C-alpha positions as CSV (number, residue, x, y, z in Angstrom):
1,M,13.7,73.6,129.2
2,T,14.3,77.3,129.2
3,A,17.7,79.0,129.5
4,Y,16.7,80.2,133.0
5,D,16.0,76.5,134.0
6,K,19.4,75.5,132.7
7,A,21.2,78.3,134.5
8,K,19.5,77.4,137.8
9,A,20.5,73.8,137.3
10,E,24.2,74.8,136.7
11,F,24.1,76.9,139.8
12,A,22.6,74.1,141.9
13,L,25.2,71.6,140.6
14,A,28.0,73.9,141.7
15,L,26.4,74.5,145.1
16,G,25.9,70.8,145.6
17,A,29.6,70.2,144.8
18,A,30.7,72.9,147.1
19,I,28.7,71.5,150.0
20,G,30.1,68.0,149.2
21,G,29.7,65.4,151.8
22,R,28.5,67.7,154.5
23,Q,24.9,67.3,155.8
24,W,22.9,70.0,154.0
25,T,20.6,70.3,157.0
26,E,23.7,71.1,159.2
27,V,24.8,73.7,156.6
28,A,21.3,75.3,156.8
29,K,21.5,75.4,160.6
30,T,25.1,76.9,160.6
31,S,24.3,79.5,158.0
32,G,20.9,80.5,159.5
33,I,19.1,79.7,156.2
34,P,15.8,77.8,156.5
35,R,16.4,74.2,155.4
36,E,13.4,74.4,153.1
37,S,15.1,77.3,151.3
38,L,18.4,75.5,151.0
39,Y,16.6,72.5,149.6
40,R,15.1,74.7,146.9
41,Y,18.5,76.1,146.0
42,M,20.1,72.7,145.9
43,S,17.4,71.1,143.8
44,G,17.4,73.9,141.3
45,S,14.0,75.2,142.1
46,S,15.1,78.8,143.0
47,I,18.1,81.1,143.3
48,P,19.1,82.8,146.5
49,N,19.5,86.5,146.7
50,G,22.9,88.0,147.1
51,D,22.8,88.4,150.9
52,T,21.6,84.8,151.4
53,L,24.4,83.5,149.1
54,W,27.0,85.4,151.0
55,R,25.8,83.8,154.3
56,L,25.9,80.4,152.7
57,L,29.4,80.8,151.2
58,S,30.7,82.1,154.5
59,V,30.2,78.7,156.2
60,L,31.7,76.6,153.4
61,D,35.4,75.9,153.2
62,L,36.0,77.1,149.6
63,S,38.8,78.8,147.7
64,P,38.4,82.3,146.4
65,D,38.1,80.8,142.9
66,Q,35.3,78.5,143.9
67,R,33.4,81.3,145.6
68,S,33.8,83.4,142.5
69,E,32.6,80.7,140.2
70,I,29.4,80.1,142.3
71,R,28.7,83.9,142.3
72,K,29.2,84.0,138.5
73,L,26.7,81.1,138.0
74,R,24.2,82.9,140.3
75,T,24.6,86.1,138.3
76,A,24.1,84.3,135.1
77,A,20.9,82.7,136.4
78,V,19.6,86.1,137.5
79,A,20.4,87.6,134.2
80,E,18.4,84.9,132.4
81,R,15.5,85.6,134.6
82,S,15.7,89.4,134.1
83,T,15.9,89.3,130.4
84,T,12.8,87.1,130.0
85,P,9.8,89.2,131.2
86,H,8.2,86.6,133.5
87,Q,7.3,84.1,130.9
88,Q,9.3,81.5,132.7
89,Q,7.9,79.9,135.8
90,E,9.7,78.5,138.8
91,R,9.7,74.7,138.4
92,A,10.0,72.8,141.7
93,G,11.5,69.4,141.2
94,F,12.5,69.7,137.6
95,Y,15.9,68.2,138.5
96,T,14.6,64.7,137.6
97,R,14.8,65.7,134.0
98,W,18.6,66.2,134.5
99,N,19.1,62.7,135.9
100,I,21.0,64.1,138.9
101,D,21.5,61.7,141.7
102,W,22.9,63.8,144.5
103,S,19.8,65.9,145.3
104,P,19.1,66.0,149.0
105,E,16.3,64.1,150.6
106,P,13.3,66.2,151.9
107,P,12.6,66.1,155.7
108,K,11.3,62.7,156.9
109,D,7.9,64.1,157.8
110,A,7.4,65.1,154.2
111,V,8.1,61.7,152.7
112,G,5.1,59.6,151.7
113,S,2.7,62.4,152.1
114,G,1.7,62.2,148.4
115,R,2.1,65.9,148.0
116,D,4.8,68.0,146.3
117,W,6.9,68.9,149.3
118,T,8.7,71.8,147.7
119,A,5.4,73.4,146.7
120,Q,3.9,73.0,150.2
121,Q,6.7,74.8,152.1
122,P,6.1,78.2,153.5
123,Q,8.0,81.1,152.0
124,E,10.7,82.9,154.0
125,K,9.3,85.8,156.0
126,D,9.8,88.9,153.9
127,T,10.8,91.8,156.1
128,G,11.8,94.2,153.3
129,P,15.1,94.8,151.6
130,P,18.2,94.1,153.7
131,P,20.7,96.9,154.0
132,L,23.5,97.0,151.3
133,L,26.5,94.8,152.1
134,R,29.5,97.0,151.3
135,D,32.6,95.6,149.5
136,A,35.8,95.1,151.4
137,A,38.1,98.1,151.7
138,G,40.2,98.6,148.6
139,Q,38.0,96.2,146.6
140,E,35.0,98.4,146.0
141,G,33.0,97.4,143.0
142,K,29.8,99.4,143.5
143,P,28.6,101.0,140.2
144,D,28.9,104.8,140.1
145,P,26.1,106.6,138.3
146,S,28.2,109.8,138.1
147,Q,30.4,108.1,135.5
148,A,27.5,107.6,133.1
149,T,27.7,110.0,130.1
150,T,24.6,108.8,128.2
151,R,21.2,107.5,129.1
152,E,22.2,104.0,127.9
153,E,25.2,104.0,130.2
154,F,23.0,105.2,133.0
155,L,20.6,102.2,132.5
156,A,23.6,99.8,132.3
157,S,24.9,101.2,135.6
158,L,21.4,100.8,137.1
159,R,21.3,97.2,136.1
160,D,24.8,96.7,137.4
161,F,23.8,98.2,140.8
162,W,20.8,96.0,141.0
163,Q,23.0,92.9,140.4
164,W,25.7,94.2,142.8
165,A,23.1,94.8,145.5
166,G,21.8,91.2,145.3
167,G,19.9,90.8,142.0
168,Y,16.5,90.6,143.7
169,S,13.6,89.5,141.5
170,P,11.4,92.3,140.1
171,R,8.5,90.6,141.8
172,R,10.2,90.9,145.2
173,L,11.3,94.5,144.5
174,S,7.6,95.3,143.7
175,E,6.5,93.8,147.0
176,W,9.0,95.9,148.9
177,S,8.0,99.0,146.9
178,R,4.7,99.0,148.7
179,K,6.3,100.6,151.7
180,S,8.6,103.0,149.8
181,P,8.0,106.7,149.7
182,Q,7.3,106.5,146.0
183,G,4.6,103.9,146.3
184,K,4.2,100.5,144.7
185,V,5.6,99.9,141.2
186,S,4.5,96.8,139.4
187,H,6.9,93.9,138.8
188,T,6.3,94.0,135.1
189,T,7.4,97.7,135.0
190,L,10.5,96.9,137.1
191,N,11.2,93.8,135.0
192,A,11.2,95.9,131.8
193,L,13.4,98.6,133.3
194,L,16.0,96.1,134.5
195,A,15.9,93.8,131.5
196,E,18.8,94.3,129.0
197,R,16.6,93.8,126.0
198,P,12.9,94.2,126.9
199,R,10.2,94.1,124.3
200,Q,9.2,97.6,125.4
201,R,10.9,99.8,128.0
202,P,8.7,102.2,130.1
203,P,9.9,105.8,130.6
204,V,12.9,105.9,132.9
205,T,11.4,108.3,135.5
206,M,13.0,109.6,138.6
207,R,10.3,107.7,140.7
208,Y,11.2,104.4,139.1
209,V,15.0,104.9,139.6
210,Q,14.5,105.9,143.2
211,T,12.3,102.9,143.8
212,I,14.9,100.5,142.5
213,I,17.7,102.0,144.6
214,I,15.6,102.0,147.8
215,C,14.3,98.5,147.2
216,C,17.8,97.3,146.6
217,G,18.7,98.5,150.1
218,G,20.1,101.9,149.2
219,D,20.1,104.7,151.8
220,E,19.6,108.4,151.3
221,V,23.1,108.9,150.1
222,E,22.6,106.3,147.3
223,V,19.3,107.8,146.4
224,R,20.7,111.3,146.1
225,A,23.6,110.1,143.9
226,W,21.3,108.3,141.5
227,T,18.8,111.1,141.5
228,T,21.5,113.6,140.6
229,A,22.8,111.5,137.8
230,W,19.2,111.0,136.4
231,R,18.6,114.8,136.5
232,R,21.9,115.4,134.7
233,L,21.1,113.0,131.9
234,Y,17.3,113.1,131.6
235,L,16.7,116.8,132.4
236,N,19.9,117.9,130.6
237,F,21.2,119.7,133.7
238,P,24.9,120.4,133.3
239,P,27.4,118.7,135.7
240,G,28.0,120.8,138.9
241,S,24.7,122.6,138.6
242,I,22.8,120.3,141.0
243,D,23.2,120.3,144.7
């Protein structure tokens, strides 16, 4: 079992405990999350993006500490995924290896079919990156690229922004980049850019930075801020010399 698998399982355990005795199908209906997707999250097969987790937590009666713990576990799982350049595969149904007995039952029409139900489910319709969900007033935690004084700090801020925006997988970002003004960027390139310790990092170009910001839901203001910071650090433009 990989570290990513273990992190997904820990997240799924916490999510299952948070849902408790409630019918998970009712939770799916209330939150507007497809029940097939919620089943995957609860069985440890996949991790929700930041927006989906926010919708899910909003319908559960949890304390701030409980919400924070679940968010931390999701962030840890996303970090494990991002630091291993796609050598780990999603494993539907691996929960049996953890001997966990609270996993939800699949829909009745899937029982007895002789097929892997989780593998047969259609994926959620992908309509592109959702707009950024801003922090509450007075509690802003969005990374600020203007505070970076070195290229290393800039990359760290870029990773923080990606996580803050939802921590979408590099593969999903790549799919969304097809419609971006900069054109498609491969998921392997995005993975290497966002990984903390990649085997080999590609050049940090303005195009790649803009693609990440746009595909994380950033608007023109966000793109300008990150472009300005990139020019200052990678083109050695002094502060205040860029409009």
